[in-house]
Each structure stands twice: as structure tokens, then as C-alpha cells.
C-alpha positions in Angstrom: -9.7 -11.0 18.2 -11.4 -14.3 17.5 -11.0 -14.7 13.7 -8.6 -17.3 12.4 -5.2 -16.1 11.3 -2.2 -17.0 9.2 1.0 -15.4 10.6 3.6 -14.5 8.0 7.2 -14.3 9.4 9.1 -11.7 7.4 12.8 -12.7 6.7 13.4 -9.6 4.6 11.5 -10.5 1.5 10.3 -7.8 -0.9 7.2 -9.9 -1.3 6.0 -10.2 2.3 3.2 -7.8 1.9 2.2 -9.5 -1.3 2.0 -12.9 0.5 -0.3 -11.3 3.1 -2.5 -9.9 0.4 -2.7 -13.2 -1.5 -3.8 -15.0 1.7 -6.5 -12.4 2.3 -7.7 -12.8 -1.2 -8.6 -16.3 -0.1 -10.8 -14.9 2.6 -8.3 -15.8 5.4 -6.9 -13.1 7.7 -3.1 -12.7 7.7 -0.6 -10.5 9.6 3.1 -9.9 9.1 5.4 -10.4 12.0 9.2 -10.0 12.5 11.0 -13.2 11.9 12.3 -13.3 15.5 8.9 -13.3 17.1 8.7 -15.9 19.9 6.7 -19.0 19.8 5.1 -18.0 23.0 3.7 -14.8 21.5 2.4 -16.7 18.4 0.8 -19.2 20.7 -1.5 -16.5 22.0 -2.9 -15.9 18.5 -5.8 -17.8 16.8 -3.3 -19.4 14.5 -4.3 -21.8 11.8 -0.8 -21.8 10.1 2.4 -20.0 9.5 4.2 -18.8 6.3 8.0 -18.2 6.3 8.8 -15.5 3.7 11.7 -15.4 1.4 14.8 -13.3 2.1 18.0 -11.9 0.6 20.5 -13.7 2.9 21.9 -17.3 2.8 21.0 -19.5 5.7 24.6 -20.3 6.3 25.9 -16.7 6.2 26.6 -14.5 9.2 23.7 -12.3 8.1 21.2 -15.2 8.2 18.0 -14.4 10.0 16.9 -17.2 12.3 13.6 -18.0 14.0 12.5 -19.4 17.4 12.9 -23.2 17.0 9.9 -23.8 19.3 7.7 -22.6 16.5 8.0 -26.1 15.0 6.3 -27.4 18.2 3.2 -25.2 17.9 1.3 -27.9 16.1 0.2 -25.7 13.2 1.3 -26.2 9.5 4.1 -24.1 8.2 4.8 -23.1 4.5 8.4 -22.0 3.8 8.9 -20.0 0.6 12.4 -19.8 -0.9 14.6 -18.7 2.1 11.8 -19.8 4.4 12.0 -23.3 2.8 15.8 -23.4 3.2 15.7 -22.3 6.8 13.0 -24.8 7.7 14.8 -27.7 6.0 18.1 -26.8 7.7 16.4 -26.6 11.1 14.8 -30.0 10.5 18.0 -31.8 9.5 18.5 -30.9 5.8 21.5 -29.2 4.2 21.6 -26.1 2.0 24.3 -25.2 -0.5 25.1 -22.6 -3.1 23.6 -24.1 -6.2 25.9 -24.7 -9.3 23.0 -23.5 -11.5 21.0 -20.7 -10.1 17.3 -20.2 -10.9 16.0 -16.8 -11.7 12.8 -16.2 -13.6 10.4 -18.6 -15.0 11.1 -22.3 -14.7 9.1 -25.5 -15.2 8.0 -27.4 -12.0 7.5 -31.1 -12.4 5.0 -32.4 -9.8 5.5 -35.9 -8.4 3.1 -35.8 -5.4 -0.4 -34.3 -5.6 -1.7 -35.5 -2.3 -2.0 -32.1 -0.5 0.0 -28.9 -1.3 0.1 -29.4 -5.0 -3.3 -31.1 -5.3 -5.5 -30.7 -8.5 -2.5 -29.2 -10.5 -1.2 -30.4 -13.9 1.9 -32.6 -14.0 4.0 -29.6 -14.8 3.4 -25.9 -14.3 5.4 -22.7 -14.8 6.7 -21.0 -11.6 8.8 -18.0 -10.8 12.1 -18.8 -9.1 14.6 -16.4 -7.6 17.4 -18.2 -5.7 21.1 -18.9 -5.7 21.0 -21.4 -2.8 19.0 -24.6 -2.6 18.4 -27.6 -0.4 21.0 -30.3 -1.3 20.1 -33.1 1.2 17.0 -33.9 3.1 17.1 -37.4 4.7 14.3 -39.8 5.3 12.0 -37.4 7.2 11.0 -35.5 4.1 8.9 -36.4 1.0 9.7 -34.8 -2.3 6.6 -33.1 -3.9 8.2 -31.5 -7.0 11.4 -30.9 -8.9 12.8 -28.6 -11.6 15.5 -29.3 -14.1 18.2 -28.0 -11.7 16.6 -28.2 -8.3 15.8 -31.8 -7.1 13.9 -30.5 -4.0 11.7 -27.8 -5.5 8.8 -28.6 -3.2 8.9 -30.8 -0.1 7.0 -32.0 2.9 8.2 -33.1 6.4 6.6 -36.4 7.3 5.8 -35.4 10.9 6.3 -31.7 11.6 3.7 -30.3 9.2 6.3 -28.3 7.4 6.1 -27.7 3.7 8.6 -25.9 1.5 8.7 -24.5 -2.0 11.8 -23.2 -3.8 9.8 -20.8 -5.9 7.3 -17.9 -5.3 3.6 -18.9 -5.4 2.6 -15.4 -4.4 3.7 -13.6 -7.5 1.7 -13.2 -10.7 4.5 -15.0 -12.7 3.4 -18.2 -11.0 0.0 -18.6 -12.7 -1.1 -21.5 -10.4 0.3 -19.8 -7.3 -3.1 -19.0 -5.8 -4.2 -22.6 -6.2 -1.1 -23.7 -4.2 -1.8 -21.2 -1.5 -5.5 -22.3 -1.5 -4.4 -25.9 -0.9 -2.2 -24.8 2.0 -4.9 -22.7 3.6 -7.9 -25.0 3.2 -6.6 -28.5 2.7 -3.7 -28.3 5.1 -4.5 -25.6 7.6 -8.2 -26.3 7.5 -9.2 -22.6 7.4 -12.9 -21.7 7.2 -12.4 -18.5 5.3 -14.0 -16.0 7.8 -12.2 -12.9 6.5 -15.0 -10.9 4.8 -15.3 -7.2 4.4 -18.9 -7.1 5.6 -17.9 -8.9 8.8 -14.9 -6.5 9.1 -17.2 -3.5 9.0 -19.5 -4.9 11.7 -16.5 -5.8 13.9 -14.8 -2.4 13.3 -18.0 -0.3 14.0 -18.6 -2.3 17.2 -15.0 -1.7 18.3 -15.2 2.0 17.7 -18.5 2.3 19.5 -17.2 0.4 22.5 -14.0 2.4 22.7 -15.5 5.9 22.2 -18.5 5.6 24.6 -20.2 9.0 24.7 -17.1 11.1 23.8 -16.7 13.1 20.6 -14.3 12.0 17.7 -12.5 14.3 15.3 -11.5 13.1 11.9 -9.2 15.0 9.5 -10.9 14.6 6.2 -8.9 15.2 3.0 -11.3 13.7 0.4 -8.9 10.8 -0.4 -10.1 7.2 -0.1 -8.4 6.5 3.2 -9.7 9.4 5.2 -13.1 9.2 3.5 -13.6 5.5 4.3 -12.4 6.2 7.9 -14.9 9.0 8.3 -17.8 6.9 6.8 -17.0 3.9 9.0 -16.7 5.9 12.2 -19.9 7.8 11.3 -21.7 4.5 10.9 -20.5 3.5 14.3 -21.3 6.7 16.4 -23.3 9.1 14.1 -23.3 12.7 15.4 -20.5 12.1 17.8 -18.1 12.5 14.8 -16.9 15.8 13.6 -14.8 16.0 10.4 -12.4 18.8 9.8 -11.4 19.7 6.2 -8.5 22.1 5.9 -8.4 24.1 2.7 -4.7 24.7 2.3 -5.1 26.5 -1.1 -3.1 23.7 -2.7 -6.0 21.6 -3.8 -7.3 20.6 -7.2 -10.1 22.5 -8.9 -13.4 22.1 -7.1 -12.0 19.7 -4.5 -13.3 21.6 -1.5 -16.8 21.9 -3.1 -16.8 18.1 -3.9 -15.9 17.1 -0.3 -18.6 19.4 1.2 -21.2 18.1 -1.3 -20.4 14.4 -0.6 -19.9 14.4 3.2 -21.9 17.4 4.4 -24.8 17.4 2.0 -25.1 13.7 1.0 -24.0 11.8 4.1 -25.0 14.6 6.6 -21.7 14.4 8.5 -20.8 17.3 10.7 -18.1 18.8 8.5 -16.1 21.9 9.5 -14.1 23.7 6.7 -11.1 25.7 7.8 -9.8 28.1 5.1 -6.1 28.4 5.9 -5.0 29.0 2.3 -3.6 32.5 2.9 -1.4 31.2 5.8 -0.1 28.2 3.7 0.9 30.4 0.8 2.5 32.9 3.1 4.6 30.2 4.7 5.6 28.8 1.4 6.8 32.1 -0.1 10.4 31.7 -1.3 10.6 28.0 -0.3 12.0 25.7 -3.1 13.3 22.7 -1.2 10.7 19.9 -1.2 11.5 18.7 2.3 11.2 22.3 3.6 7.9 22.6 1.8 6.5 19.6 3.7 7.7 20.9 7.0 6.0 24.3 6.4 2.8 22.6 5.3 2.8 20.2 8.2 3.3 23.0 10.7 0.5 25.1 9.2 -1.8 22.1 9.0 -1.4 21.5 12.7 -2.2 25.1 13.5 -5.3 25.1 11.2 -6.5 21.8 12.7 -6.0 23.0 16.2 -7.9 26.2 15.6 -11.1 24.2 14.8 -10.5 21.2 17.1 -10.4 23.5 20.2 -14.0 24.5 19.5 -15.4 21.0 19.8 -16.3 20.0 23.4 -15.7 16.6 24.8 -13.4 15.7 21.9 -11.2 12.9 23.1 -10.4 10.8 20.0 -8.8 11.4 16.7 -9.7 9.1 13.8 -7.0 8.4 11.2 -6.9 6.5 8.0 -3.7 4.5 8.8 -3.4 1.4 6.6 -1.6 -1.9 7.2 1.4 -1.0 5.0 1.8 2.2 7.1 1.9 0.0 10.2 4.4 -2.4 8.7 6.7 0.3 7.3 6.8 2.3 10.6 9.4 -0.1 11.9 12.2 -2.1 10.6 13.6 -5.6 11.1 16.7 -4.5 12.9 15.0 -1.9 15.1 16.4 1.1 13.3 14.1 3.5 11.6 13.9 3.2 7.8 15.5 5.9 5.7 13.3 8.8 4.9 12.9 9.1 1.1 10.6 12.1 1.7 8.8 13.6 4.7 5.0 13.2 4.8 2.7 15.4 6.6 -0.6 14.1 8.0 -2.3 14.4 11.4 0.2 12.0 13.0 1.6 14.7 15.3 -1.9 15.9 16.4 -2.8 13.2 19.0 0.3 14.1 21.1 -0.1 17.8 20.7 -3.8 17.9 21.5 -4.0 15.1 23.9 -6.2 12.9 21.7 -6.3 9.1 21.7 -6.0 7.5 18.3 -8.7 5.5 16.5 -7.4 3.7 13.4 -10.2 1.4 12.2 -8.4 0.6 8.9 -5.0 -0.3 10.3 -5.5 -4.0 9.4 -6.3 -3.3 5.8 -4.5 -3.0 2.5 -5.5 -0.3 0.0 -7.6 -2.7 -2.2 -9.5 -3.8 0.9 -10.1 -0.2 1.9 -11.7 0.4 -1.5 -13.9 -2.7 -0.9 -15.1 -1.3 2.4 -15.8 2.1 0.8 -18.0 0.4 -1.8 -19.8 -1.5 1.0 -20.4 1.7 2.9 -21.9 3.4 -0.2 -19.2 5.9 -1.0 -19.3 7.3 -4.6 -17.1 5.6 -7.1 -15.2 8.9 -7.7 -13.9 8.8 -4.0 -13.5 5.0 -3.7 -11.3 4.8 -6.9 -9.7 8.2 -6.6 -6.0 8.2 -7.4 -3.7 9.0 -4.5 -3.1 12.7 -3.9 -0.3 13.9 -1.7 -1.0 15.5 1.7 1.0 18.6 0.7 -1.2 18.9 -2.4 0.0 20.6 -5.5 2.9 22.2 -3.6 5.0 19.1 -4.3 3.9 19.0 -7.9 5.3 22.5 -8.5 9.1 22.1 -8.7 10.4 25.4 -7.3 8.6 28.1 -5.5 4.8 27.9 -5.0 2.9 31.0 -6.0 -0.7 31.7 -6.7 -0.1 32.1 -10.4 1.9 28.8 -10.7 -0.9 27.0 -8.7 -3.5 28.3 -11.2 -1.4 27.0 -14.2 -1.0 23.6 -12.6 -4.7 23.3 -11.5 -5.8 23.9 -15.1 -3.3 21.4 -16.6 -4.2 18.8 -13.9 -7.9 19.1 -14.6 -7.4 18.5 -18.3 -5.1 15.5 -17.7 -7.6 13.8 -15.4 -10.5 14.7 -17.7 -8.9 13.2 -20.8 -7.7 10.0 -18.9 -11.3 9.5 -17.8 -12.7 10.2 -21.2 -10.3 7.5 -22.7 -11.5 4.9 -20.2 -8.1 4.7 -18.6 -8.6 6.1 -15.1 -9.2 2.7 -13.4 -6.4 1.1 -15.3 -3.9 3.8 -14.3 -2.9 3.7 -10.6 -1.9 7.3 -10.4 -1.7 10.2 -12.8 -0.4 13.7 -12.2 0.8 16.9 -13.8 4.0 18.6 -12.7 4.9 22.2 -13.3 8.7 22.5 -14.0 10.9 25.4 -13.0 12.1 25.9 -16.6 10.8 27.9 -19.6 11.2 26.9 -23.3 11.1 28.6 -26.6 8.0 28.1 -28.7 5.9 29.6 -31.5 2.3 30.5 -30.7 0.6 32.1 -33.6 3.2 34.0 -35.4 5.0 35.1 -32.3 7.9 33.7 -30.3 6.9 32.4 -26.8 9.1 31.6 -23.8 6.8 29.8 -21.3 6.4 26.9 -18.9 6.7 23.2 -19.3 4.2 20.6 -17.9 5.4 17.1 -17.2 2.7 14.4 -17.3 3.3 11.3 -15.0 1.1 8.2 -15.0 2.0 4.8 -13.4 0.6 1.4 -13.0 1.3 -0.5 -9.8 -0.4 -3.1 -7.5 1.0 -1.8 -4.3 2.9 1.6 -4.9 6.1 0.0 -3.7 7.3 -0.4 -7.3 5.7 1.1 -10.4 6.0 1.1 -14.2 5.0 4.1 -16.3 1.7 3.7 -18.0 1.8 3.1 -21.8 -0.9 5.6 -22.6 -1.7 5.5 -26.3 0.0 8.2 -28.4 -3.3 9.6 -29.6 -4.5 10.2 -26.0 -1.2 11.8 -25.1 -1.6 14.0 -28.1 -5.0 15.2 -27.0 -3.7 15.9 -23.5 -0.8 17.9 -24.8 -2.8 19.8 -27.4 -5.5 20.8 -24.8 -3.0 21.9 -22.2 -1.0 24.0 -24.6 -4.1 25.5 -26.2 -6.1 26.1 -23.0 -3.7 26.8 -20.2 -2.2 30.2 -20.6 1.5 30.2 -19.8 2.4 26.7 -21.1 3.9 25.9 -24.5 5.4 22.4 -24.0 4.2 19.1 -22.5 6.5 16.1 -21.8 5.8 12.6 -20.6 7.7 10.9 -17.8 8.7 7.3 -18.7 10.6 6.5 -15.5 9.9 3.5 -13.4 10.0 3.2 -9.6 12.7 2.5 -8.6 14.9 4.4 -9.3 12.4 7.3 -9.7 9.7 8.0 -7.2 6.1 8.4 -8.3 5.9 12.1 -7.3 8.6 14.4 -8.5 9.2 15.9 -5.0 
């Protein structure tokens, strides 16, 4: 790896991934590391600078997260954000206290030094603060760059160590000039050249795949979602006919999904695509199963059997390509070494390399979702795939609350198709991050014609989110919701009521199961 890098040390902030994305938006590559990474390991990287994230602890508490003090001797600039500022200032001789007046939310930053970090900004700007502690004393080794009404050291600079600290969050949208501050740090202070471009990434990634694979065959589990689709396209660009894609039809797909994938990848891109129809086995395994975790386990086991049945027919297959993204890599571990709590089990092809003896290829593991979409556009994938809403690996099985049957699948497929069709017709599909229909395990009384009905309920769920870690429900106009409800009730036999889910994440998840 020869590209320049900004390393982000994660002290437990909920915004660490957001910091990494904001840096990449400036065409500078960034990676997130545990806060306790050694200076020796960092020294091996093509570092241009470091960012210390915020964190929930106090620097003087027993739960405080420290860093290797030798990091300050690496000779690269450091930007400390919130907790990161307090820790850096404490290490370099300052003092931190619990503030008499805490700052949460928007506050006005008064700038007193515009020579570097805060260059080209107005005398005062609105910033987003979220802290109960603050630096109380600094000494003569620091310069004050900005203040707020209650925080005398809201932005500072060490005179000799190249350390900068801000007691607010430049990475969040609520700090309108935050990107300008990060740009100053990256280009004026770290002297980055901005060599992180998607076109360069594609060239490097294809070269890496080609070198690793040699003359062996690569298998890719293709679902039709953006991650697996971009993975398949990128690997195909690298090795051509040495790639074989396997699409497992589990019988839990949306209307025409199988046909669309075959048309795109088999007919248009001329990729060797093998379709395995395992729908009967999936439905048989799901018979009588109502627990969502159990559903995932059944589907995962059947998926592996279906995939193995086709993979065994491909000679010289040594590699498995997966659409692992950078958030997946980050979330696979935790700061204290313990696995994170499972909110829900996911099935993908993660167990296959071990079971089949494959070696993994993960060409997208350095990317965030928005970057994957950019790569997809660069590779010429259709807009319908690049901007497709996320669809769960277990398919419609986890959008049917209760038992999965062929009849209930047909009801949900029809309702889902109407929902997506009307959202697209209203011009809302790209604004909404994810939209879905859920079939509930209850029936309600209705009147259809002159007769009493007692039929199913469909719940509509639509959310907006930048990263899927948190989400707000979409405020779809009432007239659009009215059309969706009217069409579902009139056109989908077996439904007489439609409801709209207005829960946010957290506390609710995006999917119902």
C-alpha cells in the first residue's frame, strides 16, 4: 500500500466512521484503528496525519482510554476531537475538569487565530458540541485558536508537537463549516495530495485481484444487491472468464428478481452465471418456523448446501469473492476484544471459505457504501442496481412475521412491488434509504363491498439514514401513502389494512425481524 493515509484512533466515539468518511470525501484515504495501537505499528504506515476521535469516558476516570505516548513523537500532525482533544492536552501538560456549564448541541465558536486549522473562516461560526468535560489549563506551550461563551479553549494548537484540538465535532452536519476545518487540517497542515480517487482504486483493486488469483478460478455468490454486484463486476474486470457467479434462488425473492439478475449479469455483462433453484428446500426447512433467529439459521444452512452443490462442479476453484465492506470489517471486532452483542444473526457466504477450503477475496473491504456505489457507476452497472435499497440475505422470510408459506410470500411480493413502484413514481426512491413492506401475523375486520372481511395487515416501513447505524422514518407525503394503501388493499387479495411504521432506529431496527 503506497497511498497516503490518515489514521483515525477510535476512543469509543459513535462518530468514528463518520470521521473516516469525511476524510475520504476530501480525496484522502483513511482507516480506523483501535486507540491502543502502538506507535511502532503506525510508523509502518504511509501516515500523513492522525485524528483522535471523541469518546464517552472522562480522561480522569478509571474507564479512560489511553494511547501510546510515543505517537506524539512520530512527527505527523494530530487532530484531537472532543475526548481526543482532552486526552492530547492532558498528555502534553494541560488539565481537564468537569465543566460548570456543559455544552450540548449548537454553540457559537469565536475564532481568534486563522493561521492554519481555522483559516478562511468567518470570525464566528456555528458548531456542534457534546461534552461535559473541558480543558481548564494549558500553559505556555499552547496557542488558543477559538473560544465559546463557556469554553475558553474550544480550539487549540501545541507550539511544537503538531497537535491540534477542537472541543466540538467538525465531522457532523450540524457543524456547517466542519468540512472546511478538516480540509485545512488535511491539506494545509498534513500536506496531503488527495490521491484517494475511485478510478485509481479500481485500477489498484483489479491489479491486486489479478496478481492474487493467477490462473485459478474464482466463485462469487451473487445476490443482485449493490455489494455483491459491484464485487462481481470488479473481479470480472480483473480476470474475465476465470470468474463464475452463483445465484441461489431461495424462493424468498422479490417479483422478477431472478430474471433481472440473469438479464443484467448473464445477458448484458456476459458473466458466467449459474442459477441454483433451491426454493423447494428453503420452504420445506422453514415450515412451522416462526422465530426470526431460527429462520436465519435455517436459511443460512440451506444456502450453504445450495452453494456447495454448484461450487463442487467448478474445477480449479480456489477463491471466493465476497462483498465485505469497511463497516463490516470495523464491526467484526470490538474495542475490548469481546464480540459485540448480536442484534440479529445474518446469513451470507461467510462460512463457505472454511467449509469448502476457499481463500477469500474481498476487493471492497476498504470502502463505505457510498464509495461502493461510486465504483458501481464507474464500472457501468445499471442505476437500478447501484442505487438499489438494501435487501436482507434471508429475503422476504424476515419480512413475514410468523410462519413463511407460499401463500403469504405471494401476498407480500405483490404488496412490496406496489410499494416500490409508487415510491419510484413519486420520485422518492433515491431520497429514501430503504423501503419495505412487512406482512403481520394478525387479521383485522374490514368491509369490502358490502361484505365483512377479516384479512391481513401490511406494515409499510421507510427510513432515511446516511450510514444505517441510526435512522429516522421517512416523512412520505400523505397523498403518496394514500395511493400506496389504496393500491395494496384493492390489488392484493387477502389484505384489508395498511399501516405506516414511524419508529426511529434506535430503539427500533430497520427490519422488523
